[in-house]
N, CA, C, O and the ligand as a Tripos MOL2 file, in Angstrom:
@<TRIPOS>MOLECULE
protein
  321   319    81     0     0
PROTEIN
NO_CHARGES

@<TRIPOS>ATOM
      1 N           1.1390   61.8110   66.0940 N.3       1 MET1
      2 CA          2.0850   62.7560   65.4430 C.3       1 MET1
      3 C           2.9170   62.0390   64.4080 C.2       1 MET1
      4 O           3.3810   60.9250   64.6480 O.2       1 MET1
      5 N           3.1070   62.6390   63.2990 N.am      2 GLU2
      6 CA          3.8600   62.0200   62.2360 C.3       2 GLU2
      7 C           5.3510   62.1770   62.5240 C.2       2 GLU2
      8 O           5.8310   63.2530   62.8800 O.2       2 GLU2
      9 N           6.0540   61.0780   62.3580 N.am      3 ARG3
     10 CA          7.4880   61.1280   62.5600 C.3       3 ARG3
     11 C           8.1870   60.9540   61.2390 C.2       3 ARG3
     12 O           7.7390   60.2200   60.3580 O.2       3 ARG3
     13 N           9.2950   61.6470   61.1270 N.am      4 ARG4
     14 CA         10.0850   61.5220   59.9140 C.3       4 ARG4
     15 C          11.4920   61.1210   60.2610 C.2       4 ARG4
     16 O          12.0200   61.4800   61.3140 O.2       4 ARG4
     17 N          12.0860   60.3820   59.3750 N.am      5 CYS5
     18 CA         13.4720   59.9380   59.5560 C.3       5 CYS5
     19 C          14.3510   61.1910   59.5860 C.2       5 CYS5
     20 O          14.2840   62.0090   58.6690 O.2       5 CYS5
     21 N          15.1790   61.3530   60.6330 N.am      6 PRO6
     22 CA         16.0410   62.5270   60.7110 C.3       6 PRO6
     23 C          17.1530   62.5090   59.6680 C.2       6 PRO6
     24 O          17.8340   63.5120   59.4530 O.2       6 PRO6
     25 N          17.3240   61.3750   59.0350 N.am      7 ILE7
     26 CA         18.4110   61.2890   58.0500 C.3       7 ILE7
     27 C          17.9010   61.6210   56.6520 C.2       7 ILE7
     28 O          18.5240   62.4030   55.9330 O.2       7 ILE7
     29 N          16.7780   61.0350   56.2640 N.am      8 CYS8
     30 CA         16.3420   61.2110   54.8780 C.3       8 CYS8
     31 C          14.9500   61.8360   54.7790 C.2       8 CYS8
     32 O          14.4610   62.1000   53.6810 O.2       8 CYS8
     33 N          14.3270   62.0680   55.9070 N.am      9 ASN9
     34 CA         13.0400   62.7690   55.9230 C.3       9 ASN9
     35 C          11.8810   61.9210   55.3780 C.2       9 ASN9
     36 O          10.7950   62.4420   55.1260 O.2       9 ASN9
     37 N          12.1170   60.6190   55.1990 N.am     10 ARG10
     38 CA         11.0060   59.7770   54.8360 C.3      10 ARG10
     39 C          10.1290   59.5540   56.0600 C.2      10 ARG10
     40 O          10.5760   59.7040   57.1970 O.2      10 ARG10
     41 N           8.8920   59.2010   55.8120 N.am     11 LYS11
     42 CA          8.0090   58.8650   56.9390 C.3      11 LYS11
     43 C           8.4850   57.5850   57.6040 C.2      11 LYS11
     44 O           8.9230   56.6520   56.9300 O.2      11 LYS11
     45 N           8.4000   57.5410   58.9170 N.am     12 THR12
     46 CA          8.7710   56.3130   59.6230 C.3      12 THR12
     47 C           7.5130   55.5400   59.9450 C.2      12 THR12
     48 O           6.3940   56.0430   59.8400 O.2      12 THR12
     49 N           7.7370   54.2870   60.3430 N.am     13 GLU13
     50 CA          6.6030   53.4220   60.6890 C.3      13 GLU13
     51 C           6.6890   53.0460   62.1440 C.2      13 GLU13
     52 O           6.7470   51.8650   62.4850 O.2      13 GLU13
     53 N           6.6980   54.0360   62.9980 N.am     14 GLY14
     54 CA          6.7470   53.7850   64.4380 C.3      14 GLY14
     55 C           8.1440   53.6850   64.9890 C.2      14 GLY14
     56 O           8.3390   53.7040   66.2040 O.2      14 GLY14
     57 N           9.1260   53.5770   64.1050 N.am     15 ASP15
     58 CA         10.5060   53.5440   64.5460 C.3      15 ASP15
     59 C          11.0580   54.9570   64.4740 C.2      15 ASP15
     60 O          10.4890   55.8260   63.8140 O.2      15 ASP15
     61 N          12.1940   55.1830   65.1730 N.am     16 PRO16
     62 CA         12.7880   56.5180   65.0900 C.3      16 PRO16
     63 C          13.3040   56.8130   63.7000 C.2      16 PRO16
     64 O          13.3840   57.9760   63.3060 O.2      16 PRO16
     65 N          13.6530   55.7930   62.9560 N.am     17 LEU17
     66 CA         14.1730   55.9810   61.6040 C.3      17 LEU17
     67 C          13.2330   55.3550   60.5980 C.2      17 LEU17
     68 O          12.3710   54.5500   60.9510 O.2      17 LEU17
     69 N          13.4000   55.7240   59.3680 N.am     18 CYS18
     70 CA         12.6160   55.0840   58.2980 C.3      18 CYS18
     71 C          13.0080   53.6240   58.2140 C.2      18 CYS18
     72 O          14.0540   53.2430   58.7380 O.2      18 CYS18
     73 N          12.2020   52.7970   57.5720 N.am     19 PRO19
     74 CA         12.5100   51.3650   57.5260 C.3      19 PRO19
     75 C          13.9040   51.0630   57.0050 C.2      19 PRO19
     76 O          14.5640   50.1480   57.4970 O.2      19 PRO19
     77 N          14.3610   51.8220   56.0120 N.am     20 TYR20
     78 CA         15.6770   51.5500   55.4310 C.3      20 TYR20
     79 C          16.8100   51.8370   56.4040 C.2      20 TYR20
     80 O          17.7120   51.0220   56.5980 O.2      20 TYR20
     81 N          16.7400   53.0050   57.0020 N.am     21 HIS21
     82 CA         17.7950   53.3740   57.9430 C.3      21 HIS21
     83 C          17.6700   52.6110   59.2440 C.2      21 HIS21
     84 O          18.6710   52.3370   59.9070 O.2      21 HIS21
     85 N          16.4460   52.2660   59.6140 N.am     22 GLN22
     86 CA         16.2370   51.4430   60.8150 C.3      22 GLN22
     87 C          16.9140   50.0890   60.6480 C.2      22 GLN22
     88 O          17.5940   49.5990   61.5500 O.2      22 GLN22
     89 N          16.7100   49.4930   59.4650 N.am     23 ARG23
     90 CA         17.3240   48.1960   59.2410 C.3      23 ARG23
     91 C          18.8530   48.3090   59.2180 C.2      23 ARG23
     92 O          19.5610   47.4540   59.7520 O.2      23 ARG23
     93 N          19.3390   49.3660   58.5980 N.am     24 ALA24
     94 CA         20.7830   49.5770   58.5680 C.3      24 ALA24
     95 C          21.3310   49.7750   59.9990 C.2      24 ALA24
     96 O          22.4140   49.3010   60.3420 O.2      24 ALA24
     97 N          20.5580   50.4780   60.7970 N.am     25 TYR25
     98 CA         20.9650   50.7090   62.1810 C.3      25 TYR25
     99 C          21.0500   49.3810   62.9620 C.2      25 TYR25
    100 O          22.0150   49.1280   63.6830 O.2      25 TYR25
    101 N          20.0470   48.5750   62.7990 N.am     26 LEU26
    102 CA         20.0240   47.2860   63.5100 C.3      26 LEU26
    103 C          21.2010   46.4320   63.0530 C.2      26 LEU26
    104 O          21.8290   45.7580   63.8690 O.2      26 LEU26
    105 N          21.5020   46.4540   61.7710 N.am     27 ASN27
    106 CA         22.6530   45.7070   61.2440 C.3      27 ASN27
    107 C          23.9470   46.2290   61.8650 C.2      27 ASN27
    108 O          24.8390   45.4590   62.2200 O.2      27 ASN27
    109 N          24.0300   47.5700   61.9880 N.am     28 LEU28
    110 CA         25.2090   48.1510   62.6000 C.3      28 LEU28
    111 C          25.3840   47.6590   64.0140 C.2      28 LEU28
    112 O          26.4910   47.3010   64.4160 O.2      28 LEU28
    113 N          24.3120   47.6350   64.7720 N.am     29 ARG29
    114 CA         24.3580   47.1880   66.1530 C.3      29 ARG29
    115 C          24.8300   45.7280   66.2570 C.2      29 ARG29
    116 O          25.6320   45.3610   67.1160 O.2      29 ARG29
    117 N          24.2940   44.9280   65.3440 N.am     30 GLU30
    118 CA         24.6600   43.5050   65.3310 C.3      30 GLU30
    119 C          26.1340   43.3190   65.0330 C.2      30 GLU30
    120 O          26.8410   42.5450   65.6790 O.2      30 GLU30
    121 N          26.5730   44.0740   64.0100 N.am     31 ARG31
    122 CA         27.9630   43.9370   63.6200 C.3      31 ARG31
    123 C          28.8890   44.4410   64.7380 C.2      31 ARG31
    124 O          29.9740   43.9030   64.9600 O.2      31 ARG31
    125 N          28.4370   45.4630   65.4160 N.am     32 TYR32
    126 CA         29.2230   46.0250   66.5300 C.3      32 TYR32
    127 C          29.4360   44.9530   67.6040 C.2      32 TYR32
    128 O          30.5430   44.7900   68.1170 O.2      32 TYR32
    129 N          28.3910   44.2440   67.9270 N.am     33 ASP33
    130 CA         28.5160   43.1620   68.9290 C.3      33 ASP33
    131 C          29.5930   42.1690   68.5010 C.2      33 ASP33
    132 O          30.3740   41.6910   69.3240 O.2      33 ASP33
    133 N          29.6230   41.8680   67.2130 N.am     34 ARG34
    134 CA         30.6270   40.8860   66.7270 C.3      34 ARG34
    135 C          32.0270   41.4740   66.7700 C.2      34 ARG34
    136 O          32.9850   40.7780   67.1070 O.2      34 ARG34
    137 N          32.1510   42.7400   66.4320 N.am     35 TRP35
    138 CA         33.4470   43.4170   66.4690 C.3      35 TRP35
    139 C          33.9930   43.3790   67.8890 C.2      35 TRP35
    140 O          35.1800   43.1300   68.1030 O.2      35 TRP35
    141 N          33.1310   43.6250   68.8390 N.am     36 ARG36
    142 CA         33.5690   43.7390   70.2360 C.3      36 ARG36
    143 C          34.0860   42.4010   70.7640 C.2      36 ARG36
    144 O          34.8960   42.3660   71.6900 O.2      36 ARG36
    145 N          33.6200   41.3100   70.1770 N.am     37 GLU37
    146 CA         34.1480   40.0130   70.5750 C.3      37 GLU37
    147 C          35.6020   39.8660   70.1100 C.2      37 GLU37
    148 O          36.3840   39.1330   70.7150 O.2      37 GLU37
    149 N          35.9460   40.5600   69.0450 N.am     38 ALA38
    150 CA         37.2740   40.4250   68.4590 C.3      38 ALA38
    151 C          38.2300   41.5030   68.9530 C.2      38 ALA38
    152 O          39.4380   41.2710   68.9960 O.2      38 ALA38
    153 N          37.7270   42.6670   69.3250 N.am     39 MET39
    154 CA         38.6300   43.7480   69.7110 C.3      39 MET39
    155 C          37.9160   44.7140   70.6590 C.2      39 MET39
    156 O          36.6920   44.7550   70.7750 O.2      39 MET39
    157 N          38.7720   45.4810   71.3230 N.am     40 GLU40
    158 CA         38.2330   46.5240   72.1800 C.3      40 GLU40
    159 C          37.9280   47.7590   71.3270 C.2      40 GLU40
    160 O          38.8390   48.4370   70.8520 O.2      40 GLU40
    161 N          36.6930   48.0290   71.1500 N.am     41 ILE41
    162 CA         36.3550   49.2120   70.3430 C.3      41 ILE41
    163 C          35.0990   49.8390   70.9010 C.2      41 ILE41
    164 O          34.1180   49.1650   71.2160 O.2      41 ILE41
    165 N          35.1620   51.1530   71.0110 N.am     42 GLY42
    166 CA         33.9910   51.8760   71.5100 C.3      42 GLY42
    167 C          32.9990   52.1210   70.3840 C.2      42 GLY42
    168 O          33.3280   52.0310   69.2010 O.2      42 GLY42
    169 N          31.8100   52.4240   70.7800 N.am     43 TRP43
    170 CA         30.7240   52.6430   69.8050 C.3      43 TRP43
    171 C          31.0650   53.7230   68.8060 C.2      43 TRP43
    172 O          30.8540   53.5560   67.6050 O.2      43 TRP43
    173 N          31.5960   54.8400   69.2980 N.am     44 GLU44
    174 CA         31.8950   55.9460   68.3930 C.3      44 GLU44
    175 C          33.0580   55.6070   67.4780 C.2      44 GLU44
    176 O          33.0380   55.9650   66.3000 O.2      44 GLU44
    177 N          34.0880   54.9110   68.0070 N.am     45 ASP45
    178 CA         35.1870   54.5220   67.1530 C.3      45 ASP45
    179 C          34.7030   53.5670   66.0860 C.2      45 ASP45
    180 O          35.1170   53.6280   64.9290 O.2      45 ASP45
    181 N          33.8390   52.7070   66.4950 N.am     46 TYR46
    182 CA         33.2430   51.7630   65.5270 C.3      46 TYR46
    183 C          32.4800   52.5160   64.4320 C.2      46 TYR46
    184 O          32.6240   52.2250   63.2450 O.2      46 TYR46
    185 N          31.6730   53.4790   64.8510 N.am     47 LEU47
    186 CA         30.9140   54.2570   63.8790 C.3      47 LEU47
    187 C          31.8390   54.9710   62.8850 C.2      47 LEU47
    188 O          31.5550   55.0640   61.6910 O.2      47 LEU47
    189 N          32.9600   55.4720   63.4310 N.am     48 ARG48
    190 CA         33.8980   56.1690   62.5650 C.3      48 ARG48
    191 C          34.4720   55.2100   61.5220 C.2      48 ARG48
    192 O          34.5820   55.5290   60.3380 O.2      48 ARG48
    193 N          34.8390   54.0060   62.0180 N.am     49 GLU49
    194 CA         35.3670   52.9810   61.0860 C.3      49 GLU49
    195 C          34.3470   52.6790   60.0020 C.2      49 GLU49
    196 O          34.6800   52.5910   58.8200 O.2      49 GLU49
    197 N          33.1160   52.5230   60.4180 N.am     50 VAL50
    198 CA         32.0670   52.1850   59.4680 C.3      50 VAL50
    199 C          31.8780   53.3170   58.4560 C.2      50 VAL50
    200 O          31.7630   53.0680   57.2560 O.2      50 VAL50
    201 N          31.8480   54.5530   58.9390 N.am     51 ALA51
    202 CA         31.6130   55.6840   58.0830 C.3      51 ALA51
    203 C          32.7530   55.8580   57.0560 C.2      51 ALA51
    204 O          32.5420   56.3460   55.9460 O.2      51 ALA51
    205 N          33.9620   55.4420   57.4640 N.am     52 GLU52
    206 CA         35.1030   55.6670   56.5740 C.3      52 GLU52
    207 C          35.4050   54.4420   55.7080 C.2      52 GLU52
    208 O          36.2220   54.5120   54.7890 O.2      52 GLU52
    209 N          34.7690   53.3650   55.9920 N.am     53 ASN53
    210 CA         35.0010   52.1530   55.2350 C.3      53 ASN53
    211 C          34.3250   52.2280   53.8730 C.2      53 ASN53
    212 O          33.1070   52.3810   53.7810 O.2      53 ASN53
    213 N          35.1300   52.1180   52.8130 N.am     54 PRO54
    214 CA         34.5330   52.2300   51.4580 C.3      54 PRO54
    215 C          33.5660   51.0790   51.1570 C.2      54 PRO54
    216 O          32.7550   51.1770   50.2360 O.2      54 PRO54
    217 N          33.6470   50.0060   51.9200 N.am     55 ASN55
    218 CA         32.7720   48.8680   51.6710 C.3      55 ASN55
    219 C          31.4220   48.9900   52.3920 C.2      55 ASN55
    220 O          30.5130   48.1860   52.1850 O.2      55 ASN55
    221 N          31.3190   50.0110   53.2380 N.am     56 THR56
    222 CA         30.0640   50.1850   53.9460 C.3      56 THR56
    223 C          28.9660   50.5820   52.9550 C.2      56 THR56
    224 O          29.1830   51.3920   52.0540 O.2      56 THR56
    225 N          27.8110   50.0030   53.1420 N.am     57 GLY57
    226 CA         26.6970   50.3670   52.2780 C.3      57 GLY57
    227 C          26.2470   51.8000   52.5350 C.2      57 GLY57
    228 O          26.5170   52.3820   53.5860 O.2      57 GLY57
    229 N          25.5720   52.3330   51.5680 N.am     58 GLU58
    230 CA         25.1390   53.7310   51.6430 C.3      58 GLU58
    231 C          24.2770   54.0170   52.8650 C.2      58 GLU58
    232 O          24.4930   55.0090   53.5600 O.2      58 GLU58
    233 N          23.3060   53.1550   53.1280 N.am     59 TRP59
    234 CA         22.4010   53.3620   54.2670 C.3      59 TRP59
    235 C          23.1580   53.3500   55.5700 C.2      59 TRP59
    236 O          22.9900   54.2170   56.4270 O.2      59 TRP59
    237 N          23.9940   52.3430   55.6940 N.am     60 ALA60
    238 CA         24.7400   52.1800   56.9520 C.3      60 ALA60
    239 C          25.6580   53.3610   57.1900 C.2      60 ALA60
    240 O          25.8130   53.8290   58.3170 O.2      60 ALA60
    241 N          26.2720   53.8420   56.0980 N.am     61 ARG61
    242 CA         27.1620   54.9760   56.2380 C.3      61 ARG61
    243 C          26.3880   56.2150   56.7130 C.2      61 ARG61
    244 O          26.8520   56.9670   57.5690 O.2      61 ARG61
    245 N          25.2290   56.3980   56.1480 N.am     62 GLU62
    246 CA         24.4270   57.5720   56.5480 C.3      62 GLU62
    247 C          24.0100   57.4650   58.0140 C.2      62 GLU62
    248 O          24.0070   58.4600   58.7390 O.2      62 GLU62
    249 N          23.6620   56.2670   58.4380 N.am     63 VAL63
    250 CA         23.2860   56.0980   59.8310 C.3      63 VAL63
    251 C          24.4900   56.3760   60.7310 C.2      63 VAL63
    252 O          24.3690   57.0730   61.7380 O.2      63 VAL63
    253 N          25.6450   55.8320   60.3670 N.am     64 ALA64
    254 CA         26.8580   56.0210   61.1840 C.3      64 ALA64
    255 C          27.1980   57.5110   61.2700 C.2      64 ALA64
    256 O          27.5390   58.0140   62.3410 O.2      64 ALA64
    257 N          27.1040   58.2050   60.1490 N.am     65 GLN65
    258 CA         27.4320   59.6400   60.1610 C.3      65 GLN65
    259 C          26.4260   60.4160   60.9970 C.2      65 GLN65
    260 O          26.7830   61.3480   61.7170 O.2      65 GLN65
    261 N          25.1910   60.0280   60.8930 N.am     66 HIS66
    262 CA         24.1520   60.6730   61.6780 C.3      66 HIS66
    263 C          24.4130   60.5110   63.1840 C.2      66 HIS66
    264 O          24.3280   61.4600   63.9640 O.2      66 HIS66
    265 N          24.7310   59.2740   63.5490 N.am     67 LEU67
    266 CA         24.9740   58.9990   64.9800 C.3      67 LEU67
    267 C          26.2050   59.7350   65.4790 C.2      67 LEU67
    268 O          26.2390   60.2170   66.6110 O.2      67 LEU67
    269 N          27.2180   59.8170   64.6190 N.am     68 LEU68
    270 CA         28.4480   60.5410   65.0240 C.3      68 LEU68
    271 C          28.1460   62.0240   65.2370 C.2      68 LEU68
    272 O          28.6430   62.6340   66.1840 O.2      68 LEU68
    273 N          27.3460   62.5860   64.3700 N.am     69 LYS69
    274 CA         27.0030   63.9870   64.4830 C.3      69 LYS69
    275 C          26.2440   64.2330   65.8050 C.2      69 LYS69
    276 O          26.3340   65.3090   66.3970 O.2      69 LYS69
    277 N          25.5200   63.2380   66.2330 N.am     70 ASN70
    278 CA         24.7100   63.3980   67.4250 C.3      70 ASN70
    279 C          25.4060   62.7780   68.6490 C.2      70 ASN70
    280 O          24.7580   62.3340   69.5960 O.2      70 ASN70
    281 N          26.7070   62.7620   68.5970 N.am     71 GLY71
    282 CA         27.4680   62.3210   69.7690 C.3      71 GLY71
    283 C          27.4820   60.8220   69.9700 C.2      71 GLY71
    284 O          27.8870   60.3400   71.0270 O.2      71 GLY71
    285 N          27.0470   60.0840   68.9730 N.am     72 GLY72
    286 CA         27.1030   58.6360   69.0620 C.3      72 GLY72
    287 C          26.0300   58.0380   69.9420 C.2      72 GLY72
    288 O          25.9920   56.8260   70.1510 O.2      72 GLY72
    289 N          25.1720   58.8720   70.4500 N.am     73 THR73
    290 CA         24.0910   58.3490   71.2860 C.3      73 THR73
    291 C          22.8680   58.2200   70.4210 C.2      73 THR73
    292 O          22.2380   59.2190   70.0720 O.2      73 THR73
    293 N          22.5280   57.0150   70.0760 N.am     74 PRO74
    294 CA         21.4020   56.7890   69.2010 C.3      74 PRO74
    295 C          20.1030   57.3250   69.7470 C.2      74 PRO74
    296 O          19.3680   58.0240   69.0500 O.2      74 PRO74
    297 N          19.8150   56.9940   71.0100 N.am     75 GLY75
    298 CA         18.5210   57.3670   71.5470 C.3      75 GLY75
    299 C          17.4170   56.7030   70.7580 C.2      75 GLY75
    300 O          16.2500   57.0920   70.8100 O.2      75 GLY75
    301 N          17.8320   55.6800   70.0210 N.am     76 LEU76
    302 CA         16.8730   55.0620   69.1380 C.3      76 LEU76
    303 C          16.1030   53.9520   69.8240 C.2      76 LEU76
    304 O          15.1000   53.4660   69.3000 O.2      76 LEU76
    305 N          16.5640   53.5560   70.9780 N.am     77 ASN77
    306 CA         15.9000   52.4530   71.6490 C.3      77 ASN77
    307 C          14.7630   52.9450   72.5220 C.2      77 ASN77
    308 O          13.8810   52.1730   72.8990 O.2      77 ASN77
    309 N          14.7820   54.2170   72.8410 N.am     78 SER78
    310 CA         13.7350   54.7160   73.7150 C.3      78 SER78
    311 C          12.6030   55.2930   72.8520 C.2      78 SER78
    312 O          12.7900   56.2640   72.1190 O.2      78 SER78
    313 N          11.4570   54.6810   72.9590 N.am     79 PRO79
    314 CA         10.3200   55.2200   72.2320 C.3      79 PRO79
    315 C           9.8850   56.5350   72.8730 C.2      79 PRO79
    316 O           9.5200   56.5630   74.0490 O.2      79 PRO79
    317 N           9.9210   57.5860   72.1290 N.am     80 SER80
    318 CA          9.5580   58.8720   72.7360 C.3      80 SER80
    319 C           8.4100   59.5010   71.9620 C.2      80 SER80
    320 O           7.9540   60.5890   72.3120 O.2      80 SER80
    321 ZN         15.8620   57.3410   56.5160 Zn       81 ZN81
@<TRIPOS>BOND
     1     1     2 1
     2     2     3 1
     3     3     4 2
     4     3     5 am
     5     5     6 1
     6     6     7 1
     7     7     8 2
     8     7     9 am
     9     9    10 1
    10    10    11 1
    11    11    12 2
    12    11    13 am
    13    13    14 1
    14    14    15 1
    15    15    16 2
    16    15    17 am
    17    17    18 1
    18    18    19 1
    19    19    20 2
    20    19    21 am
    21    21    22 1
    22    22    23 1
    23    23    24 2
    24    23    25 am
    25    25    26 1
    26    26    27 1
    27    27    28 2
    28    27    29 am
    29    29    30 1
    30    30    31 1
    31    31    32 2
    32    31    33 am
    33    33    34 1
    34    34    35 1
    35    35    36 2
    36    35    37 am
    37    37    38 1
    38    38    39 1
    39    39    40 2
    40    39    41 am
    41    41    42 1
    42    42    43 1
    43    43    44 2
    44    43    45 am
    45    45    46 1
    46    46    47 1
    47    47    48 2
    48    47    49 am
    49    49    50 1
    50    50    51 1
    51    51    52 2
    52    51    53 am
    53    53    54 1
    54    54    55 1
    55    55    56 2
    56    55    57 am
    57    57    58 1
    58    58    59 1
    59    59    60 2
    60    59    61 am
    61    61    62 1
    62    62    63 1
    63    63    64 2
    64    63    65 am
    65    65    66 1
    66    66    67 1
    67    67    68 2
    68    67    69 am
    69    69    70 1
    70    70    71 1
    71    71    72 2
    72    71    73 am
    73    73    74 1
    74    74    75 1
    75    75    76 2
    76    75    77 am
    77    77    78 1
    78    78    79 1
    79    79    80 2
    80    79    81 am
    81    81    82 1
    82    82    83 1
    83    83    84 2
    84    83    85 am
    85    85    86 1
    86    86    87 1
    87    87    88 2
    88    87    89 am
    89    89    90 1
    90    90    91 1
    91    91    92 2
    92    91    93 am
    93    93    94 1
    94    94    95 1
    95    95    96 2
    96    95    97 am
    97    97    98 1
    98    98    99 1
    99    99   100 2
   100    99   101 am
   101   101   102 1
   102   102   103 1
   103   103   104 2
   104   103   105 am
   105   105   106 1
   106   106   107 1
   107   107   108 2
   108   107   109 am
   109   109   110 1
   110   110   111 1
   111   111   112 2
   112   111   113 am
   113   113   114 1
   114   114   115 1
   115   115   116 2
   116   115   117 am
   117   117   118 1
   118   118   119 1
   119   119   120 2
   120   119   121 am
   121   121   122 1
   122   122   123 1
   123   123   124 2
   124   123   125 am
   125   125   126 1
   126   126   127 1
   127   127   128 2
   128   127   129 am
   129   129   130 1
   130   130   131 1
   131   131   132 2
   132   131   133 am
   133   133   134 1
   134   134   135 1
   135   135   136 2
   136   135   137 am
   137   137   138 1
   138   138   139 1
   139   139   140 2
   140   139   141 am
   141   141   142 1
   142   142   143 1
   143   143   144 2
   144   143   145 am
   145   145   146 1
   146   146   147 1
   147   147   148 2
   148   147   149 am
   149   149   150 1
   150   150   151 1
   151   151   152 2
   152   151   153 am
   153   153   154 1
   154   154   155 1
   155   155   156 2
   156   155   157 am
   157   157   158 1
   158   158   159 1
   159   159   160 2
   160   159   161 am
   161   161   162 1
   162   162   163 1
   163   163   164 2
   164   163   165 am
   165   165   166 1
   166   166   167 1
   167   167   168 2
   168   167   169 am
   169   169   170 1
   170   170   171 1
   171   171   172 2
   172   171   173 am
   173   173   174 1
   174   174   175 1
   175   175   176 2
   176   175   177 am
   177   177   178 1
   178   178   179 1
   179   179   180 2
   180   179   181 am
   181   181   182 1
   182   182   183 1
   183   183   184 2
   184   183   185 am
   185   185   186 1
   186   186   187 1
   187   187   188 2
   188   187   189 am
   189   189   190 1
   190   190   191 1
   191   191   192 2
   192   191   193 am
   193   193   194 1
   194   194   195 1
   195   195   196 2
   196   195   197 am
   197   197   198 1
   198   198   199 1
   199   199   200 2
   200   199   201 am
   201   201   202 1
   202   202   203 1
   203   203   204 2
   204   203   205 am
   205   205   206 1
   206   206   207 1
   207   207   208 2
   208   207   209 am
   209   209   210 1
   210   210   211 1
   211   211   212 2
   212   211   213 am
   213   213   214 1
   214   214   215 1
   215   215   216 2
   216   215   217 am
   217   217   218 1
   218   218   219 1
   219   219   220 2
   220   219   221 am
   221   221   222 1
   222   222   223 1
   223   223   224 2
   224   223   225 am
   225   225   226 1
   226   226   227 1
   227   227   228 2
   228   227   229 am
   229   229   230 1
   230   230   231 1
   231   231   232 2
   232   231   233 am
   233   233   234 1
   234   234   235 1
   235   235   236 2
   236   235   237 am
   237   237   238 1
   238   238   239 1
   239   239   240 2
   240   239   241 am
   241   241   242 1
   242   242   243 1
   243   243   244 2
   244   243   245 am
   245   245   246 1
   246   246   247 1
   247   247   248 2
   248   247   249 am
   249   249   250 1
   250   250   251 1
   251   251   252 2
   252   251   253 am
   253   253   254 1
   254   254   255 1
   255   255   256 2
   256   255   257 am
   257   257   258 1
   258   258   259 1
   259   259   260 2
   260   259   261 am
   261   261   262 1
   262   262   263 1
   263   263   264 2
   264   263   265 am
   265   265   266 1
   266   266   267 1
   267   267   268 2
   268   267   269 am
   269   269   270 1
   270   270   271 1
   271   271   272 2
   272   271   273 am
   273   273   274 1
   274   274   275 1
   275   275   276 2
   276   275   277 am
   277   277   278 1
   278   278   279 1
   279   279   280 2
   280   279   281 am
   281   281   282 1
   282   282   283 1
   283   283   284 2
   284   283   285 am
   285   285   286 1
   286   286   287 1
   287   287   288 2
   288   287   289 am
   289   289   290 1
   290   290   291 1
   291   291   292 2
   292   291   293 am
   293   293   294 1
   294   294   295 1
   295   295   296 2
   296   295   297 am
   297   297   298 1
   298   298   299 1
   299   299   300 2
   300   299   301 am
   301   301   302 1
   302   302   303 1
   303   303   304 2
   304   303   305 am
   305   305   306 1
   306   306   307 1
   307   307   308 2
   308   307   309 am
   309   309   310 1
   310   310   311 1
   311   311   312 2
   312   311   313 am
   313   313   314 1
   314   314   315 1
   315   315   316 2
   316   315   317 am
   317   317   318 1
   318   318   319 1
   319   319   320 2
@<TRIPOS>SUBSTRUCTURE
     1 MET1         2 RESIDUE 1 A MET
     2 GLU2         6 RESIDUE 1 A GLU
     3 ARG3        10 RESIDUE 1 A ARG
     4 ARG4        14 RESIDUE 1 A ARG
     5 CYS5        18 RESIDUE 1 A CYS
     6 PRO6        22 RESIDUE 1 A PRO
     7 ILE7        26 RESIDUE 1 A ILE
     8 CYS8        30 RESIDUE 1 A CYS
     9 ASN9        34 RESIDUE 1 A ASN
    10 ARG10       38 RESIDUE 1 A ARG
    11 LYS11       42 RESIDUE 1 A LYS
    12 THR12       46 RESIDUE 1 A THR
    13 GLU13       50 RESIDUE 1 A GLU
    14 GLY14       54 RESIDUE 1 A GLY
    15 ASP15       58 RESIDUE 1 A ASP
    16 PRO16       62 RESIDUE 1 A PRO
    17 LEU17       66 RESIDUE 1 A LEU
    18 CYS18       70 RESIDUE 1 A CYS
    19 PRO19       74 RESIDUE 1 A PRO
    20 TYR20       78 RESIDUE 1 A TYR
    21 HIS21       82 RESIDUE 1 A HIS
    22 GLN22       86 RESIDUE 1 A GLN
    23 ARG23       90 RESIDUE 1 A ARG
    24 ALA24       94 RESIDUE 1 A ALA
    25 TYR25       98 RESIDUE 1 A TYR
    26 LEU26      102 RESIDUE 1 A LEU
    27 ASN27      106 RESIDUE 1 A ASN
    28 LEU28      110 RESIDUE 1 A LEU
    29 ARG29      114 RESIDUE 1 A ARG
    30 GLU30      118 RESIDUE 1 A GLU
    31 ARG31      122 RESIDUE 1 A ARG
    32 TYR32      126 RESIDUE 1 A TYR
    33 ASP33      130 RESIDUE 1 A ASP
    34 ARG34      134 RESIDUE 1 A ARG
    35 TRP35      138 RESIDUE 1 A TRP
    36 ARG36      142 RESIDUE 1 A ARG
    37 GLU37      146 RESIDUE 1 A GLU
    38 ALA38      150 RESIDUE 1 A ALA
    39 MET39      154 RESIDUE 1 A MET
    40 GLU40      158 RESIDUE 1 A GLU
    41 ILE41      162 RESIDUE 1 A ILE
    42 GLY42      166 RESIDUE 1 A GLY
    43 TRP43      170 RESIDUE 1 A TRP
    44 GLU44      174 RESIDUE 1 A GLU
    45 ASP45      178 RESIDUE 1 A ASP
    46 TYR46      182 RESIDUE 1 A TYR
    47 LEU47      186 RESIDUE 1 A LEU
    48 ARG48      190 RESIDUE 1 A ARG
    49 GLU49      194 RESIDUE 1 A GLU
    50 VAL50      198 RESIDUE 1 A VAL
    51 ALA51      202 RESIDUE 1 A ALA
    52 GLU52      206 RESIDUE 1 A GLU
    53 ASN53      210 RESIDUE 1 A ASN
    54 PRO54      214 RESIDUE 1 A PRO
    55 ASN55      218 RESIDUE 1 A ASN
    56 THR56      222 RESIDUE 1 A THR
    57 GLY57      226 RESIDUE 1 A GLY
    58 GLU58      230 RESIDUE 1 A GLU
    59 TRP59      234 RESIDUE 1 A TRP
    60 ALA60      238 RESIDUE 1 A ALA
    61 ARG61      242 RESIDUE 1 A ARG
    62 GLU62      246 RESIDUE 1 A GLU
    63 VAL63      250 RESIDUE 1 A VAL
    64 ALA64      254 RESIDUE 1 A ALA
    65 GLN65      258 RESIDUE 1 A GLN
    66 HIS66      262 RESIDUE 1 A HIS
    67 LEU67      266 RESIDUE 1 A LEU
    68 LEU68      270 RESIDUE 1 A LEU
    69 LYS69      274 RESIDUE 1 A LYS
    70 ASN70      278 RESIDUE 1 A ASN
    71 GLY71      282 RESIDUE 1 A GLY
    72 GLY72      286 RESIDUE 1 A GLY
    73 THR73      290 RESIDUE 1 A THR
    74 PRO74      294 RESIDUE 1 A PRO
    75 GLY75      298 RESIDUE 1 A GLY
    76 LEU76      302 RESIDUE 1 A LEU
    77 ASN77      306 RESIDUE 1 A ASN
    78 SER78      310 RESIDUE 1 A SER
    79 PRO79      314 RESIDUE 1 A PRO
    80 SER80      318 RESIDUE 1 A SER
    81 ZN81       321 GROUP 0 **** ****
């Protein structure tokens, strides 16, 4: 079955998101781990910060907004 990125509708390559958004998502996760070492912040609060930060890249912002719309639960780690 063909999968498409729920954010931009590009074809995916086995990931839940297209390569661009998938990479942005992984970067977000990495950065979140680093943030948590410095402060107490929940995933959704973090996503909100990212989405509102003018320095956030376009891809990352789209991923953050997408995750926020979906309750902050990526569900991206479970291959379905
Ligand atoms: Zn995409």
